[in-house]
Each structure stands twice: as structure tokens, then as C-alpha cells.
C-alpha angles and dihedrals in degrees: 000000000000116000089208114113100185140017118205117199133201108233112216115057092005109057098011134022111273115255105174112244092351115190096162117093090199090067094059112115122171117231119247112283096015097118093046093046093051091045090055092053096045093047088060095047095253112147121233133209144165126233112186139172110221104180090162086085093058090042092054093243095111138024127224087251091054091054092046091052092051091046090051089053091050088050090050092051101037109009174075093150120192094224139012121202119186127182109202095184132109126240093262098045094094095226123159095223103058110100128272081046111082099232099102093047093048092046094048092048090050093049091057093040094244129134113242088236088064092053133086121204116206119194145145103237137051093255090065096055092039091054089051092051094047090050093049093251128122119257132207121191119213103188124217129185088275094055111107115238091234090055090055091046092051097047115104093210125030127180125189094227143002097262092052090050092053093046089053089053090052099046099059150334107303097192110108093354128104113236105244114267092346107090097076101043107145118230113239092181133112123257098245111127126203128218118227 
């Protein structure tokens, strides 16, 4: 039985295909395996949440309402999620919630009355797993073509896809352990980063 009480997901590139600064709910498409992965967690009573940087708000490319509409669509397709955490700030705003800072993870854990140590954060870039680490949670990186090779190399736990990451959460305590055959996955991706 997994000791994990909650799994917090990055949104873009992790749960749904990344559409930069997306404000259109009609462009939301879940990644392969997302529904099954979430179903596995919920069937075992593990709470689920989303923690997402949305700097398009600070950049003037999106409104709060745009982000809420997209989040509602994600909830319709993959939810219901127990908690939603959104950072609207830009990279230079100095906020405590923008990943890789731990604020969103700590806030989301608090909202669902769970200690960060009992949470896993799953995301597609280094900022996701770094935020988890800073909060005292466990992080799993699921690389995409936009994930930088050095982010993959630095991540303690790497899974090839979302469903594999969730199965690893369910099959044993991830804290301090290396997920079998997943730590040293080589990145075959390009080096193009993406701002969020």
C-alpha cells in the first residue's frame, strides 16, 4: 500500500498537452494515460491536485478568467481535482509561489490537510521537482521534448510517462528510493526550453 496521501500535478505538459499561454478551453487535450493514471489514484483514496505556473497573466497574455476557464475544462476532462493552485506571477516578480519556489506545493498540501512529506509532485520540467524538494515533498519528472537534458539528469526520479509515474507512486514508498529502472533514463529531447 502506498504511503502517499496526495499527488499534485503540473498542468501544461504533464496532464494536458502544452499550448503556450493557452486561454482557450477548446485547445485542452489530455496527455496519453492521464485519465487512467488519475483513476488509479482516486480508486485508492489518494487525493489529487494541480499546481501550475501561469505567467501569461503577469505578461498580459491571459486573464485570470481565461486561466479559470481552461482549468474548468481540465477538471471536466480529468477531474474532479481536490485542489487547484495557480501562480499568476512572472519569473522576475519574486513571489514565493512560482515554481521552483515551494509556495504552491505547501499551499496545496495545506488545503487538503496533508503534510508535504506525504505528497508527490509530478511534472515535466526541473522547476516542478525542485519545488517538490523545497517543500519537503517527493518529485517525479516526466520529460517531454521541451524538458532540458540537464533537468532530466538532475532529477532524482524520472518516469517515461505519466502512467508509469503514478504506478511507481502506488507500488511503494518513493521517498529516498530510486524508482526501478527509471533514474538513469537518458533524455533524447532537444534543448529548447519553454517559458511558463
